[in-house]
VOSE-720963 format. One record per residue: residue in one letter; x negated, y negated, z of N, C-alpha, C in turn. Coordinates in steps of 0.05 Angstrom, whole numbers, padded with zeros to 5 digits, always signed. Example, Ala and Ser with C-alpha at 12.3 -4.5 7.8 and 13.67 -1.06 7.14 Angstrom:
// VOSE-720963
A-00264+00114+00156-00246+00090+00156-00264+00066+00156 S-00257+00045+00142-00273+00021+00143-00258-00001+00157 
// end
This chain:
// VOSE-720963
M-00402-01443+00032-00411-01422+00050-00387-01407+00062 K-00367-01422+00070-00343-01409+00082-00330-01391+00062 K-00329-01399+00037-00316-01382+00016-00331-01355+00014 K-00357-01356+00015-00373-01331+00013-00367-01313+00036 N-00366-01324+00061-00361-01307+00084-00333-01295+00084 L-00314-01309+00073-00287-01298+00072-00286-01274+00053 L-00301-01275+00031-00302-01253+00013-00313-01228+00026 L-00330-01230+00046-00342-01207+00059-00321-01190+00073 T-00299-01201+00080-00279-01186+00095-00269-01162+00080 G-00269-01162+00053-00260-01139+00037-00277-01115+00041 L-00302-01119+00051-00320-01096+00054-00314-01080+00079 F-00298-01091+00098-00293-01077+00123-00267-01063+00124 A-00252-01062+00102-00227-01046+00100-00209-01052+00124 A-00198-01030+00135-00178-01033+00157-00190-01033+00184 I-00217-01031+00187-00229-01029+00213-00244-01054+00221 T-00241-01076+00205-00253-01102+00212-00233-01125+00208 T-00236-01145+00224-00221-01170+00220-00241-01193+00225 V-00234-01217+00216-00252-01240+00218-00239-01262+00235 A-00253-01272+00254-00244-01294+00270-00262-01318+00265 M-00251-01342+00262-00267-01366+00256-00261-01387+00277 T-00281-01397+00289-00279-01420+00308-00298-01441+00299 G-00287-01462+00289-00304-01483+00277-00319-01471+00254 C-00345-01473+00255-00362-01462+00233-00373-01435+00240 E-00365-01424+00264-00375-01397+00272-00355-01375+00263 I-00366-01354+00254-00350-01331+00245-00357-01307+00263 H-00336-01294+00273-00339-01269+00288-00324-01246+00274 I-00337-01225+00268-00325-01202+00254-00317-01181+00275 H-00291-01177+00278-00282-01156+00296-00286-01128+00283 T-00294-01110+00298-00297-01082+00288-00280-01063+00305 Y-00270-01042+00292-00252-01024+00305-00260-00995+00300 S-00254-00978+00319-00260-00949+00316-00243-00938+00293 D-00256-00919+00278-00240-00906+00258-00224-00882+00270 E-00228-00877+00296-00212-00857+00310-00187-00870+00322 W-00166-00855+00323-00141-00865+00336-00143-00863+00366 S-00132-00884+00379-00125-00882+00407-00095-00880+00409 A-00085-00869+00431-00056-00864+00433-00048-00861+00462 D-00022-00868+00467-00009-00861+00492+00017-00846+00484 E+00035-00843+00501+00059-00826+00496+00077-00837+00474 T+00075-00863+00469+00094-00875+00450+00081-00888+00426 H+00056-00897+00428+00043-00913+00406+00015-00902+00400 H+00005-00911+00378-00023-00906+00370-00035-00931+00359 W-00063-00933+00359-00077-00957+00350-00106-00950+00346 H-00120-00969+00333-00149-00968+00331-00160-00988+00351 A-00176-00979+00370-00188-00996+00391-00212-01011+00380 A-00216-01036+00390-00238-01052+00382-00264-01041+00392 T-00285-01043+00376-00311-01034+00384-00331-01058+00388 C-00320-01082+00383-00336-01106+00387-00332-01116+00416 D-00341-01141+00421-00339-01152+00448-00310-01157+00457 D-00292-01161+00437-00265-01167+00444-00250-01140+00449 T-00255-01128+00471-00245-01101+00476-00215-01100+00480 D-00202-01123+00484-00173-01123+00488-00158-01123+00461 R-00173-01124+00439-00160-01125+00413-00154-01097+00403 V-00132-01094+00388-00126-01068+00375-00117-01073+00346 L-00119-01053+00330-00111-01054+00302-00092-01031+00295 G-00071-01037+00280-00053-01016+00271-00035-01006+00293 Y-00029-01022+00312-00012-01013+00335+00017-01007+00324 A+00026-00982+00329+00052-00974+00319+00062-00950+00335 E+00089-00946+00333+00101-00923+00346+00093-00898+00331 H+00093-00876+00346+00087-00850+00334+00110-00842+00314 T+00102-00827+00294+00122-00816+00276+00121-00785+00279 F+00137-00775+00297+00135-00747+00304+00150-00730+00284 G+00140-00705+00280+00154-00685+00264+00173-00669+00282 E+00181-00645+00272+00200-00629+00287+00185-00615+00311 W+00201-00608+00331+00191-00592+00353+00185-00564+00343 E+00162-00552+00351+00153-00526+00342+00142-00510+00365 G+00143-00484+00362+00130-00467+00382+00148-00456+00404 G+00174-00461+00402+00192-00452+00423+00204-00425+00418 E+00196-00412+00396+00208-00386+00391+00198-00364+00410 N+00215-00344+00415+00207-00321+00431+00197-00329+00459 V+00209-00349+00471+00201-00357+00498+00213-00338+00518 C+00197-00327+00535+00207-00306+00553+00212-00318+00581 S+00214-00300+00601+00221-00309+00628+00200-00327+00640 A+00175-00326+00630+00154-00344+00640+00157-00372+00630 G+00176-00377+00613+00179-00404+00601+00158-00408+00579 G+00156-00433+00571+00137-00439+00550+00137-00469+00544 R+00128-00476+00520+00127-00504+00513+00132-00507+00483 E+00141-00531+00476+00144-00538+00448+00126-00562+00443 V+00117-00565+00419+00099-00587+00411+00109-00600+00386 R+00108-00627+00386+00113-00641+00361+00089-00660+00357 V+00081-00664+00332+00056-00678+00325+00062-00703+00309 C+00048-00725+00316+00051-00750+00301+00037-00746+00274 A+00052-00753+00253+00041-00749+00226+00019-00768+00219 D+00017-00791+00234-00004-00811+00228-00030-00806+00244 C-00027-00802+00270-00052-00801+00286-00058-00773+00297 G-00039-00754+00295-00043-00727+00305-00038-00723+00334 Y-00028-00743+00348-00021-00741+00376+00000-00719+00381 E-00005-00702+00401+00014-00680+00407+00031-00687+00431 D+00056-00686+00427+00076-00690+00448+00086-00662+00457 V+00082-00656+00482+00088-00629+00493+00111-00631+00513 R+00129-00612+00511+00150-00610+00531+00153-00581+00540 E+00158-00578+00565+00161-00551+00576+00189-00540+00571 I+00191-00514+00568+00216-00501+00562+00222-00481+00585 E+00246-00482+00595+00254-00464+00616+00256-00435+00606 G+00248-00416+00622+00248-00388+00614+00276-00378+00609 T+00278-00357+00592+00304-00346+00585+00314-00326+00606 G+00296-00317+00624+00304-00297+00643+00295-00269+00637 E+00284-00265+00613+00275-00238+00605+00252-00241+00585 H+00235-00220+00585+00212-00220+00566+00222-00215+00538 S+00206-00224+00519+00211-00220+00490+00188-00204+00479 Y+00191-00178+00477+00169-00161+00467+00170-00159+00437 T+00153-00174+00424+00155-00177+00395+00131-00166+00380 E+00108-00161+00393+00084-00153+00380+00075-00125+00388 Q+00072-00107+00368+00062-00081+00374+00031-00081+00377 V+00021-00072+00400-00008-00073+00405-00020-00046+00407 D-00004-00025+00410-00015+00002+00413+00006+00023+00406 F-00004+00047+00400+00014+00070+00395+00001+00094+00409 F+00017+00110+00423+00006+00134+00435+00028+00155+00438 I+00019+00179+00443+00038+00201+00447+00034+00213+00475 E+00056+00217+00489+00054+00228+00516+00075+00250+00518 E+00065+00274+00524+00083+00298+00526+00100+00301+00501 G+00088+00296+00478+00102+00300+00452+00120+00278+00444 I+00122+00256+00460+00140+00234+00454+00123+00210+00444 P+00130+00198+00422+00114+00175+00412+00123+00149+00425 Y+00104+00132+00432+00110+00106+00444+00096+00084+00430 Y+00108+00061+00429+00095+00036+00421+00090+00020+00447 T+00067+00008+00449+00063-00012+00470+00068-00039+00458 M+00089-00053+00468+00098-00078+00458+00089-00101+00477 E+00082-00123+00466+00072-00145+00482+00089-00170+00479 C+00094-00183+00502+00109-00208+00502+00090-00232+00496 V+00102-00254+00489+00085-00278+00484+00070-00287+00509 C+00080-00279+00533+00066-00286+00557+00044-00266+00565 G+00041-00244+00550+00021-00224+00556+00032-00200+00570 A+00056-00200+00580+00068-00176+00592+00072-00155+00571 Q+00069-00129+00580+00071-00107+00561+00092-00087+00571 E+00103-00072+00552+00123-00052+00558+00120-00029+00538 N+00122-00005+00547+00121+00019+00529+00150+00027+00522 V+00154+00029+00496+00181+00037+00487+00178+00061+00468 V+00198+00078+00469+00198+00102+00451+00199+00093+00422 A+00181+00104+00406+00179+00098+00377+00200+00115+00363 T+00223+00105+00360+00245+00121+00348+00242+00125+00318 D+00223+00110+00306+00219+00113+00277+00195+00131+00271 V+00186+00146+00290+00163+00164+00287+00171+00193+00294 Y+00165+00211+00276+00167+00240+00282+00139+00251+00288 V+00137+00262+00312+00112+00275+00320+00112+00303+00310 V+00091+00309+00294+00090+00335+00280+00068+00352+00291 T+00074+00377+00295+00054+00397+00303+00054+00420+00283 P+00035+00438+00284+00035+00460+00265+00061+00476+00266 S+00074+00477+00289+00097+00494+00293+00123+00482+00281 N+00124+00455+00280+00148+00442+00271+00145+00426+00245 A+00121+00427+00233+00115+00410+00210+00135+00414+00188 Q+00139+00439+00179+00156+00444+00156+00185+00437+00162 S+00194+00443+00187+00222+00437+00193+00227+00407+00194 V+00207+00391+00202+00211+00362+00201+00213+00353+00172 L+00195+00363+00155+00196+00356+00127+00222+00365+00113 D+00234+00386+00124+00259+00396+00113+00284+00380+00123 G+00279+00361+00141+00301+00344+00150+00316+00356+00174 E+00306+00376+00186+00320+00389+00209+00322+00369+00233 A+00301+00352+00236+00301+00333+00259+00316+00308+00252 G+00323+00304+00227+00337+00280+00218+00324+00269+00193 S+00336+00248+00182+00326+00236+00157+00298+00226+00160 L+00282+00230+00140+00255+00219+00139+00254+00190+00129 D+00275+00181+00117+00275+00154+00104+00269+00132+00124 G+00250+00116+00117+00243+00093+00135+00227+00101+00159 K+00218+00126+00160+00204+00136+00184+00174+00141+00179 T+00160+00146+00200+00132+00154+00199+00130+00183+00209 V+00117+00199+00193+00112+00227+00200+00083+00229+00210 Y+00079+00235+00236+00053+00233+00249+00043+00261+00256 F+00023+00270+00242+00012+00297+00246-00008+00296+00270 T-00004+00314+00289-00022+00316+00312-00041+00339+00308 Q-00060+00341+00326-00081+00362+00324-00069+00390+00325 G-00082+00408+00312-00074+00436+00311-00082+00448+00285 E-00078+00474+00283-00086+00489+00259-00062+00492+00240 Y-00063+00477+00219-00042+00479+00198-00051+00499+00178 T-00037+00520+00175-00046+00542+00157-00031+00545+00131 E-00007+00535+00130+00009+00538+00106+00011+00511+00091 T+00009+00513+00064+00014+00489+00048+00041+00477+00054 L+00042+00451+00059+00067+00438+00066+00084+00432+00041 I+00110+00436+00043+00128+00432+00021+00144+00407+00026 L+00142+00387+00009+00156+00362+00012+00179+00362-00008 G+00202+00353+00000+00225+00351-00018+00240+00376-00023 R+00237+00396-00005+00252+00420-00009+00282+00415-00002 P+00300+00425-00019+00329+00421-00013+00337+00440+00010 T+00351+00429+00030+00360+00445+00052+00389+00438+00059 V+00401+00454+00077+00428+00449+00086+00429+00427+00107 H+00406+00419+00118+00405+00400+00140+00415+00372+00130 E+00432+00360+00145+00442+00333+00138+00419+00314+00135 G+00398+00316+00152+00376+00298+00151+00358+00301+00126 S+00363+00321+00111+00347+00325+00086+00356+00306+00064 N+00379+00294+00068+00391+00277+00047+00392+00292+00020 T+00401+00317+00022+00405+00333-00002+00434+00332-00011 T+00439+00326-00036+00466+00328-00047+00468+00353-00064 Y+00492+00364-00066+00496+00390-00078+00517+00388-00100 K+00513+00403-00121+00533+00404-00143+00532+00432-00156 G+00555+00443-00160+00556+00468-00175+00570+00464-00201 M+00561+00478-00221+00573+00476-00248+00581+00503-00257 Q+00607+00506-00263+00618+00531-00275+00631+00522-00301 G+00616+00525-00322+00624+00515-00348+00625+00484-00346 E+00649+00473-00352+00653+00444-00350+00663+00435-00323 T+00667+00454-00305+00678+00448-00279+00656+00441-00259 E+00659+00418-00246+00639+00410-00226+00650+00415-00198 I+00633+00427-00182+00641+00434-00154+00622+00418-00135 T+00633+00403-00116+00617+00388-00098+00619+00397-00069 S+00639+00413-00063+00642+00424-00036+00620+00445-00031 L+00605+00440-00009+00583+00459-00003+00593+00487+00002 D+00616+00489+00015+00627+00516+00020+00634+00530-00006 E+00645+00515-00025+00652+00527-00051+00627+00534-00067 I+00606+00517-00064+00581+00523-00078+00569+00548-00067 K+00570+00552-00041+00560+00576-00029+00575+00601-00038 A+00601+00597-00044+00617+00620-00052+00616+00626-00082 M+00601+00609-00097+00600+00614-00126+00587+00641-00133 T+00599+00655-00152+00588+00680-00161+00577+00678-00189 W+00582+00655-00202+00569+00650-00228+00567+00620-00232 G+00552+00612-00253+00548+00583-00257+00520+00575-00247 T+00516+00549-00246+00489+00539-00238+00493+00520-00214 R+00473+00520-00197+00473+00502-00174+00452+00480-00179 H+00459+00455-00172+00442+00432-00175+00439+00418-00149 Y+00414+00414-00140+00409+00400-00115+00392+00375-00121 T+00398+00353-00106+00382+00329-00109+00373+00321-00081 R+00347+00318-00078+00335+00310-00052+00323+00282-00055 T+00331+00265-00037+00322+00237-00037+00302+00232-00015 L+00280+00218-00021+00260+00211-00002+00252+00182-00006 R+00255+00164+00014+00250+00136+00010+00235+00124+00034 D+00214+00109+00027+00200+00092+00047+00191+00108+00071 I+00173+00127+00066+00162+00145+00086+00132+00142+00088 T+00121+00141+00112+00093+00140+00116+00084+00166+00129 F+00063+00178+00118+00051+00203+00129+00023+00196+00140 T+00019+00201+00165-00007+00195+00177-00012+00214+00200 G-00033+00210+00216-00038+00229+00237-00062+00222+00254 E-00066+00238+00274-00089+00235+00291-00115+00239+00276 E-00136+00226+00285-00162+00229+00273-00171+00258+00276 G-00181+00269+00255-00191+00297+00256-00171+00318+00246 V-00146+00310+00242-00126+00329+00232-00132+00335+00203 V-00132+00361+00196-00137+00370+00169-00112+00386+00160 L-00101+00378+00137-00077+00391+00126-00085+00409+00103 P-00072+00432+00100-00080+00451+00080-00068+00446+00052 G-00058+00421+00048-00047+00415+00022-00017+00409+00024 M-00006+00397+00003+00022+00390+00003+00032+00390-00026 T+00056+00402-00030+00068+00403-00057+00095+00391-00056 M+00103+00380-00079+00130+00371-00084+00136+00376-00113 S+00155+00394-00118+00160+00403-00145+00190+00403-00151 S+00197+00393-00174+00226+00393-00182+00228+00404-00210 G+00252+00416-00215+00257+00429-00241+00275+00453-00237 H+00273+00472-00255+00288+00496-00253+00273+00516-00235 V+00284+00521-00212+00271+00539-00193+00283+00567-00197 H+00266+00585-00206+00276+00611-00213+00256+00633-00206 G+00262+00657-00213+00246+00680-00205+00256+00692-00179 S+00239+00695-00160+00247+00705-00134+00238+00685-00112 G+00255+00680-00093+00248+00661-00072+00271+00658-00053 Y+00271+00636-00039+00292+00632-00018+00305+00605-00023 D+00332+00605-00021+00348+00581-00024+00355+00572+00004 Y+00344+00548+00012+00348+00538+00039+00374+00523+00042 V+00389+00520+00020+00416+00509+00022+00435+00532+00028 L+00432+00554+00013+00450+00577+00017+00440+00595+00040 N+00415+00590+00048+00403+00607+00068+00403+00637+00060 Q+00394+00641+00036+00392+00669+00026+00371+00670+00004 E+00362+00694-00001+00342+00698-00022+00356+00697-00049 Y+00340+00690-00070+00350+00692-00097+00330+00708-00114 N+00340+00719-00134+00323+00734-00153+00335+00730-00180 G+00325+00710-00194+00336+00704-00220+00336+00674-00225 S+00359+00662-00231+00360+00634-00238+00354+00615-00216 G+00362+00621-00191+00357+00603-00169+00374+00578-00171 Y+00362+00554-00175+00376+00529-00176+00360+00508-00191 Y+00373+00485-00197+00359+00463-00209+00355+00441-00188 L+00331+00430-00186+00324+00411-00165+00315+00385-00178 T+00328+00363-00169+00320+00336-00176+00310+00321-00152 H+00288+00306-00156+00278+00289-00135+00282+00259-00141 V+00290+00244-00122+00291+00215-00124+00273+00204-00102 V+00250+00194-00110+00229+00187-00091+00221+00158-00095 E+00219+00144-00072+00210+00116-00072+00191+00111-00049 D+00168+00101-00055+00149+00091-00034+00142+00111-00013 L+00126+00130-00021+00114+00149-00002+00084+00141+00002 T+00076+00137+00027+00049+00128+00033+00035+00148+00051 F+00011+00156+00043-00005+00175+00058-00030+00160+00068 V-00033+00158+00094-00054+00141+00106-00071+00157+00125 G-00097+00156+00120-00116+00167+00140-00114+00197+00144 L-00105+00212+00124-00102+00241+00127-00126+00255+00113 S-00133+00278+00123-00154+00295+00111-00140+00320+00100 F-00149+00329+00077-00138+00352+00064-00160+00371+00056 D-00156+00397+00061-00174+00417+00049-00159+00434+00028 G-00136+00425+00020-00120+00437-00001-00109+00416-00020 N-00097+00424-00042-00088+00405-00062-00063+00390-00053 V-00061+00365-00063-00036+00351-00062-00025+00351-00091 D-00003+00364-00095+00007+00369-00122+00037+00361-00123 F+00042+00339-00136+00070+00329-00140+00076+00331-00170 N+00096+00346-00177+00102+00351-00205+00131+00353-00211 T+00139+00349-00236+00167+00352-00243+00170+00362-00272 S+00190+00378-00275+00199+00386-00302+00229+00381-00305 Q+00239+00362-00289+00267+00356-00288+00271+00327-00298 A+00286+00324-00319+00289+00298-00332+00302+00277-00314 E+00318+00286-00295+00332+00267-00278+00315+00258-00254 T+00292+00270-00250+00275+00262-00228+00263+00235-00232 S+00259+00220-00211+00245+00195-00212+00227+00193-00187 M+00202+00184-00191+00183+00179-00169+00171+00151-00175 E+00174+00134-00155+00164+00107-00158+00150+00098-00133 G+00124+00095-00134+00109+00086-00111+00098+00109-00095 L+00074+00119-00103+00059+00140-00088+00033+00127-00080 Y+00027+00126-00055+00003+00112-00045-00014+00130-00027 F-00039+00132-00034-00058+00147-00018-00080+00127-00009 V-00082+00123+00017-00100+00103+00028-00116+00115+00051 D-00143+00112+00049-00161+00121+00071-00158+00151+00075 C-00153+00166+00055-00151+00195+00058-00177+00209+00049 A-00181+00234+00057-00205+00249+00050-00197+00276+00040 F-00211+00285+00018-00205+00311+00006-00231+00326+00003 D-00232+00350+00014-00255+00368+00010-00243+00396+00007 L-00243+00405-00018-00230+00431-00025-00249+00454-00025 G-00275+00448-00019-00294+00470-00015-00305+00483-00039 G-00301+00472-00063-00313+00484-00087-00306+00468-00112 T-00320+00474-00134-00317+00459-00158-00307+00476-00181 E-00299+00501-00176-00290+00519-00197-00262+00510-00206 S-00255+00517-00231-00230+00508-00243-00206+00516-00227 E-00207+00540-00215-00184+00549-00199-00180+00533-00174 I-00200+00517-00166-00197+00499-00143-00176+00477-00150 G-00177+00467-00174-00158+00448-00183-00164+00419-00174 A-00146+00401-00179-00149+00373-00172-00141+00368-00143 A-00156+00350-00130-00149+00342-00103-00121+00329-00103 I-00117+00310-00121-00090+00297-00125-00082+00302-00153 R-00059+00316-00156-00048+00321-00183-00020+00310-00184 I-00015+00291-00201+00012+00279-00205+00019+00285-00233 Y+00041+00299-00238+00045+00311-00264+00075+00311-00272 S+00080+00302-00296+00107+00304-00308+00105+00317-00335 E+00124+00335-00341+00124+00348-00366+00134+00330-00389 Y+00147+00308-00382+00161+00291-00401+00143+00269-00412 S+00137+00271-00438+00119+00252-00451+00133+00228-00463 T+00160+00228-00463+00175+00206-00475+00189+00189-00454 E+00188+00197-00429+00201+00181-00408+00182+00177-00385 Q+00184+00154-00372+00167+00148-00349+00181+00156-00323 L+00179+00181-00317+00192+00191-00293+00176+00185-00267 I+00150+00182-00271+00133+00176-00248+00119+00149-00253 V+00123+00130-00235+00112+00103-00239+00099+00094-00213 G+00074+00084-00216+00061+00072-00193+00047+00091-00175 V+00023+00099-00182+00006+00116-00165-00019+00100-00158 T-00024+00097-00132-00047+00082-00122-00063+00099-00104 V-00089+00101-00110-00108+00115-00093-00130+00095-00085 E-00131+00090-00059-00149+00068-00050-00165+00077-00025 N-00191+00072-00027-00210+00077-00006-00208+00106+00004 C-00206+00125-00015-00205+00153-00008-00232+00166-00015 Q-00237+00189-00003-00262+00204-00008-00255+00231-00019 F-00270+00239-00040-00267+00264-00054-00294+00278-00055 S-00294+00303-00046-00319+00318-00047-00313+00348-00051 N-00330+00361-00067-00327+00390-00071-00299+00397-00082 V-00292+00385-00104-00267+00389-00117-00272+00395-00147 Y-00253+00408-00160-00255+00411-00189-00250+00384-00203 Q-00229+00371-00196-00223+00344-00205-00214+00327-00181 G-00219+00301-00184-00210+00283-00163-00181+00276-00165 V-00175+00258-00184-00147+00249-00188-00139+00256-00217 Y-00119+00272-00219-00109+00281-00245-00080+00272-00248 T-00074+00258-00269-00047+00250-00275-00039+00257-00303 Q-00014+00264-00307-00004+00269-00334+00024+00256-00336 H+00027+00239-00356+00052+00224-00362+00060+00208-00337 V+00041+00193-00327+00045+00175-00304+00040+00146-00313 K+00057+00128-00306+00054+00100-00313+00044+00083-00289 D+00025+00065-00295+00014+00047-00275-00001+00062-00253 I-00027+00065-00258-00045+00080-00241-00068+00062-00232 T-00073+00063-00206-00096+00048-00195-00113+00066-00178 V-00139+00066-00183-00159+00080-00167-00180+00060-00160 R-00182+00053-00134-00202+00032-00127-00215+00039-00101 E-00241+00031-00099-00257+00032-00075-00258+00060-00063 C-00259+00080-00081-00261+00108-00073-00289+00119-00078 T-00295+00141-00064-00321+00155-00070-00314+00183-00079 F-00328+00191-00100-00325+00218-00112-00353+00231-00112 N-00356+00253-00099-00382+00266-00097-00379+00296-00102 T-00390+00306-00124-00391+00334-00131-00364+00344-00141 T-00360+00343-00167-00337+00354-00179-00345+00372-00202 G-00328+00391-00208-00334+00409-00231-00325+00397-00257 H-00307+00377-00256-00296+00366-00281-00294+00335-00277 N-00274+00322-00288-00271+00293-00286-00266+00284-00258 A-00274+00260-00252-00266+00248-00227-00238+00236-00229 V-00233+00223-00251-00206+00211-00256-00197+00218-00284 A-00174+00230-00286-00163+00238-00312-00135+00225-00316 V-00132+00211-00338-00106+00199-00345-00097+00213-00370 Q-00079+00232-00368-00074+00251-00390-00046+00249-00401 T-00044+00259-00425-00019+00262-00440-00019+00289-00454 H+00004+00302-00454+00006+00327-00469+00012+00321-00498 G-00004+00332-00516+00002+00329-00545-00011+00304-00556 D-00004+00298-00581-00017+00276-00596-00001+00250-00595 T+00022+00250-00583+00038+00225-00582+00029+00208-00558 A+00023+00183-00564+00014+00165-00542+00036+00161-00522 F+00028+00161-00496+00047+00157-00474+00042+00129-00463 D+00063+00115-00454+00061+00089-00442+00051+00091-00414 H+00025+00090-00410+00013+00091-00383+00014+00065-00368 G+00025+00044-00381+00027+00018-00368-00001+00007-00363 A-00006-00002-00339-00032-00014-00331-00048+00007-00315 V-00072+00012-00324-00090+00030-00310-00114+00014-00300 V-00119+00016-00273-00140+00001-00260-00159+00021-00246 I-00184+00021-00254-00204+00038-00241-00228+00020-00234 C-00230+00012-00208-00250-00008-00202-00263-00003-00175 D-00288-00012-00173-00304-00012-00148-00306+00016-00135 N-00309+00037-00152-00312+00064-00142-00341+00073-00144 E-00348+00093-00128-00375+00105-00129-00372+00134-00137 F-00387+00141-00158-00385+00169-00169-00413+00181-00167 A-00415+00205-00158-00440+00220-00156-00436+00249-00163 N-00453+00260-00179-00453+00288-00185-00426+00297-00197 I-00416+00281-00216-00391+00288-00230-00398+00307-00253 G-00386+00331-00253-00395+00352-00271-00386+00350-00299 D-00372+00329-00306-00363+00324-00334-00360+00294-00336 R-00345+00284-00356-00341+00256-00358-00329+00245-00333 V-00337+00222-00325-00327+00210-00300-00298+00203-00303 I-00291+00191-00326-00263+00182-00331-00255+00193-00358 R-00231+00205-00359-00221+00217-00384-00193+00208-00390 F-00189+00197-00414-00163+00190-00424-00157+00210-00447 N-00131+00216-00450-00123+00231-00474-00112+00211-00494 T-00087+00213-00502-00075+00194-00521-00062+00172-00505 F-00077+00149-00503-00069+00127-00485-00052+00107-00501 G-00029+00100-00490-00011+00081-00503-00001+00060-00484 G-00016+00054-00463-00007+00034-00443-00013+00005-00452 T-00009-00013-00433-00013-00041-00439-00041-00051-00433 S-00054-00040-00413-00081-00050-00406-00097-00029-00391 I-00124-00031-00395-00143-00015-00380-00164-00033-00368 T-00166-00032-00341-00186-00047-00327-00206-00028-00314 I-00231-00030-00321-00252-00012-00309-00275-00031-00302 T-00278-00037-00276-00297-00057-00267-00310-00048-00241 G-00336-00055-00238-00350-00052-00213-00355-00024-00204 N-00355-00005-00222-00360+00023-00215-00389+00030-00217 V-00399+00048-00201-00426+00057-00201-00426+00088-00202 A-00443+00099-00220-00444+00128-00222-00473+00137-00222 T-00479+00160-00209-00506+00172-00209-00503+00201-00215 N-00521+00211-00232-00523+00239-00238-00495+00250-00247 S-00483+00236-00266-00456+00243-00274-00453+00242-00304 G-00434+00256-00315-00428+00257-00344-00430+00285-00354 D-00421+00288-00379-00422+00315-00391-00450+00320-00402 E-00454+00343-00416-00480+00351-00425-00492+00330-00444 A-00475+00316-00459-00485+00296-00478-00490+00269-00464 G-00484+00267-00439-00487+00241-00425-00463+00223-00426 E-00440+00232-00437-00416+00216-00438-00404+00213-00410 V-00396+00189-00404-00383+00184-00378-00354+00176-00380 I-00346+00165-00403-00318+00158-00408-00311+00166-00437 K-00287+00176-00440-00277+00182-00467-00247+00181-00467 A-00236+00170-00489-00208+00171-00495-00205+00185-00522 T-00186+00203-00525-00181+00216-00551-00171+00195-00570 T-00151+00180-00563-00141+00158-00579-00133+00135-00561 L-00135+00111-00571-00126+00087-00557-00107+00071-00575 A-00084+00065-00565-00064+00052-00581-00072+00023-00587 E-00062+00012-00608-00067-00016-00615-00053-00034-00594 G-00065-00057-00589-00053-00076-00571-00060-00073-00542 V-00076-00053-00535-00084-00049-00507-00104-00072-00500 A-00100-00083-00476-00118-00104-00466-00140-00091-00449 Y-00165-00097-00454-00187-00085-00439-00202-00105-00422 T-00207-00097-00398-00226-00112-00380-00246-00092-00370 I-00270-00093-00382-00291-00074-00376-00316-00089-00369 N-00324-00089-00344-00349-00104-00337-00360-00095-00310 N-00385-00102-00306-00400-00097-00281-00400-00068-00273 N-00401-00050-00292-00404-00021-00286-00433-00012-00290 D-00441+00006-00273-00468+00018-00276-00465+00049-00277 W-00466+00060-00301-00461+00088-00305-00487+00105-00303 G-00510+00092-00301-00535+00106-00299-00550+00104-00326 E-00575+00107-00324-00593+00103-00347-00587+00124-00369 G-00584+00115-00393-00580+00133-00416-00552+00144-00419 K-00533+00135-00404-00506+00145-00405-00491+00132-00428 I-00470+00146-00437-00456+00139-00461-00426+00136-00455 V-00414+00115-00467-00385+00113-00468-00376+00120-00496 A-00357+00138-00499-00351+00149-00526-00336+00129-00543 N-00322+00110-00531-00306+00091-00547-00317+00063-00544 P-00320+00048-00566-00331+00021-00563-00315+00003-00545 E-00289+00009-00543-00272-00008-00525-00281-00007-00496 F-00296+00015-00489-00305+00018-00461-00333+00008-00456 E-00345-00005-00476-00370-00018-00471-00367-00041-00451 D-00386-00045-00434-00384-00066-00414-00382-00094-00426 A-00370-00112-00411-00367-00140-00419-00345-00143-00440 Q-00327-00124-00441-00304-00127-00459-00281-00140-00443 T-00271-00162-00453-00247-00174-00443-00232-00185-00467 E-00215-00168-00478-00202-00176-00502-00174-00164-00504 E-00158-00174-00521-00131-00164-00526-00128-00158-00555 
// end
């Protein structure tokens, strides 16, 4: 009998022990919860022997944490026992000054931008937002021209007012803040002095404008009349803002070096058109988020709400265009790209177009490396032609998922078409609803395709 009772102890794991007095057996039971004081932890007995404990041991504390950014109000640090979870807390003496580390608000007062910063103790302080340019209709173009300083790493914040002229981004100017570099060529001779370039009576002038890490946003309700950025051979008649004089003839050659331009929460009633015919131009990272486009008509002369265009079919001058959670209505086309690599259009709504909602195009019959194209979770309504149009596609992958279309497609009911698709493209096509009786022109675009 005793042997049998001893075997029972294995069933109680670490929360039971057995006491034997003569032929009597008492099984001690212990809480599975830890008890603790400042130095030790244990499992307390739950049987009649309340003075018994199990697993009594010193705490095994980790590192002190939580003492960062402690301000004048002081604070505390905590270290935790790895075994029982007991928290050891110690107070920290204040540093004598607040530590404003969290931005909780942004506002403009008398034309000056401010951030409201908050300390860990809850105290707040308003500080001038030196990385924000406040833009009005009267100074918008001069800010974009770099007259107020470099745009790199800054936020351009459009305030309420009537903007009547299409805004020009990337225009070369004499302002130091434009980050424009200048070069003159007279035969094989290169001239870099701006004064000498201004004095040139023959040869060609070459300007390079650099734009990096800029956010464009604004007050709710602001409507912009469109924005252009164009590089290449500027000729005909116009104005040279480097020479500060008119030209009539050759003009100059303009190169753009663009990285990470983000447009957030802006409304446009005119086109956004970024294009290049200059081989040295590079644009990498164009982002449109939470923007709205209503151009007021669907005729061809209205054009695309967003047009990103390169003339070069053999080089990837423009890489990385993302359009996310934007609204398009009353436009000829929604998003039009030509010779652009890596395109994403997601969670957008397109309502009433004269032509395609999304076009991924190439000039000519030679396939262009479009990289990865992602078109997912969009809503299309009243699209006056095919919803999505590819020309000669030569990228690595096409993902079209989760899209819904109503009353859309061309006269034959086609909603997607590619002129040609290169071999080796990976397709992910699923969970799309194009509407009853609608057609995809290429078998690769049939739903439930996931193949390489």
